Kinemage of the C-alpha trace (Angstrom):
@kinemage 1
@onewidth
@group {chain A} dominant
@subgroup {mainchain}
@vectorlist {calphas} color= white
{ca phe a 1} P 73.079 72.298 -37.912
{ca asn a 2} L 72.973 75.315 -40.168
{ca asp a 3} L 70.087 77.741 -39.757
{ca asp a 4} L 68.014 77.303 -42.919
{ca thr a 5} L 65.212 79.674 -41.896
{ca gln a 6} L 66.037 82.361 -44.455
{ca ala a 7} L 66.426 79.844 -47.287
{ca phe a 8} L 63.136 78.208 -46.273
{ca ala a 9} L 61.373 81.606 -46.255
{ca glu a 10} L 62.798 82.533 -49.664
{ca ala a 11} L 61.812 79.167 -51.160
{ca trp a 12} L 58.284 79.628 -49.783
{ca lys a 13} L 58.016 83.152 -51.211
{ca arg a 14} L 59.150 82.028 -54.677
{ca ala a 15} L 56.940 78.938 -54.676
{ca cys a 16} L 53.877 80.770 -53.373
{ca ser a 17} L 54.174 83.501 -56.005
{ca ser a 18} L 54.592 81.034 -58.887
{ca lys a 19} L 51.673 80.531 -61.251
{ca leu a 20} L 52.828 76.939 -61.798
{ca lys a 21} L 52.344 73.990 -59.453
{ca thr a 22} L 55.468 74.007 -57.284
{ca arg a 23} L 57.302 71.673 -54.908
{ca ile a 24} L 59.616 72.693 -52.058
{ca leu a 25} L 61.917 69.786 -51.184
{ca val a 26} L 63.737 68.945 -47.976
{ca pro a 27} L 65.951 66.179 -49.402
{ca gln a 28} L 66.496 62.776 -47.856
{ca asn a 29} L 69.529 62.626 -45.523
{ca tyr a 30} L 69.356 66.403 -44.976
{ca thr a 31} L 68.436 68.118 -41.715
{ca cys a 32} L 67.381 71.740 -41.781
{ca leu a 33} L 67.021 73.911 -38.715
{ca val a 34} L 64.077 76.276 -39.021
{ca arg a 35} L 63.398 79.004 -36.469
{ca pro a 36} L 59.814 80.220 -35.869
{ca ile a 37} L 58.410 81.208 -39.252
{ca asp a 38} L 55.101 82.382 -40.745
{ca leu a 39} L 54.356 80.923 -44.159
{ca ser a 40} L 51.429 82.880 -45.508
{ca gly a 41} L 49.272 82.882 -48.585
{ca pro a 42} L 47.339 83.101 -50.642
{ca cys a 43} L 49.496 81.220 -53.114
{ca lys a 44} L 48.877 81.468 -56.846
{ca ala a 45} L 48.968 77.720 -57.569
{ca arg a 46} L 49.068 74.339 -55.859
{ca leu a 47} L 52.069 73.904 -53.607
{ca thr a 48} L 53.688 70.780 -52.157
{ca leu a 49} L 56.120 70.770 -49.256
{ca gln a 50} L 57.954 67.463 -49.657
{ca ile a 51} L 59.791 66.552 -46.457
{ca ser a 52} L 61.991 63.573 -47.266
{ca gly a 53} L 64.678 64.623 -44.781
{ca thr a 54} L 64.243 66.288 -41.384
{ca ile a 55} L 63.114 69.714 -40.230
{ca ile a 56} L 64.099 70.542 -36.644
{ca ala a 57} L 63.196 73.377 -34.299
{ca pro a 58} L 65.899 75.265 -32.420
{ca lys a 59} L 66.736 74.001 -28.931
{ca asp a 60} L 67.415 77.511 -27.608
{ca pro a 61} L 64.274 78.818 -25.847
{ca asp a 62} L 65.451 82.417 -26.383
{ca val a 63} L 64.387 82.256 -30.050
{ca trp a 64} L 60.767 82.096 -28.861
{ca glu a 65} L 60.963 85.305 -26.794
{ca gly a 66} L 58.091 87.565 -27.786
{ca leu a 67} L 56.652 84.890 -30.084
{ca asn a 68} L 53.840 82.412 -29.628
{ca pro a 69} L 55.591 79.100 -28.806
{ca arg a 70} L 52.644 77.234 -30.334
{ca lys a 71} L 53.459 78.669 -33.759
{ca trp a 72} L 56.735 77.206 -34.908
{ca ile a 73} L 56.019 76.638 -38.608
{ca tyr a 74} L 52.780 78.553 -39.064
{ca phe a 75} L 50.828 78.180 -42.309
{ca his a 76} L 47.994 80.678 -42.741
{ca gly a 77} L 45.917 81.980 -45.622
{ca val a 78} L 47.024 78.980 -47.670
{ca ser a 79} L 44.829 76.581 -49.607
{ca arg a 80} L 45.844 73.818 -52.011
{ca leu a 81} L 48.878 72.879 -49.886
{ca thr a 82} L 50.101 69.294 -49.620
{ca val a 83} L 52.727 68.190 -47.104
{ca asp a 84} L 54.218 64.779 -47.863
{ca gly a 85} L 57.504 62.923 -48.244
{ca gly a 86} L 57.736 60.540 -45.303
{ca gly a 87} L 60.424 62.583 -43.542
{ca thr a 88} L 60.507 63.951 -39.993
{ca val a 89} L 59.336 67.187 -38.400
{ca asn a 90} L 61.023 67.385 -34.985
{ca gly a 91} L 59.790 70.160 -32.689
{ca met a 92} L 62.463 69.253 -30.129
{ca gly a 93} L 59.785 68.959 -27.447
{ca gln a 94} L 59.056 72.693 -27.556
């Protein structure tokens, strides 16, 4: 799988800074690999993370070195966030 962490972070930054209600989409039949990431607010408007595909964590334990392994995709300082879509979030047992 391709590492989509940077694209995910950039999409979050753009969406969070928008004054309009915004949706970030993980499309159906798409799997994105996301390394440990902090997604912080406050955001300017309502935000939806629509997971119709799959988000997976990296299998390599070295990516967690120096990081809290309990914070893979870490939302903080965010209100008015909806996560939906019926897709899969796979932490790979980490």
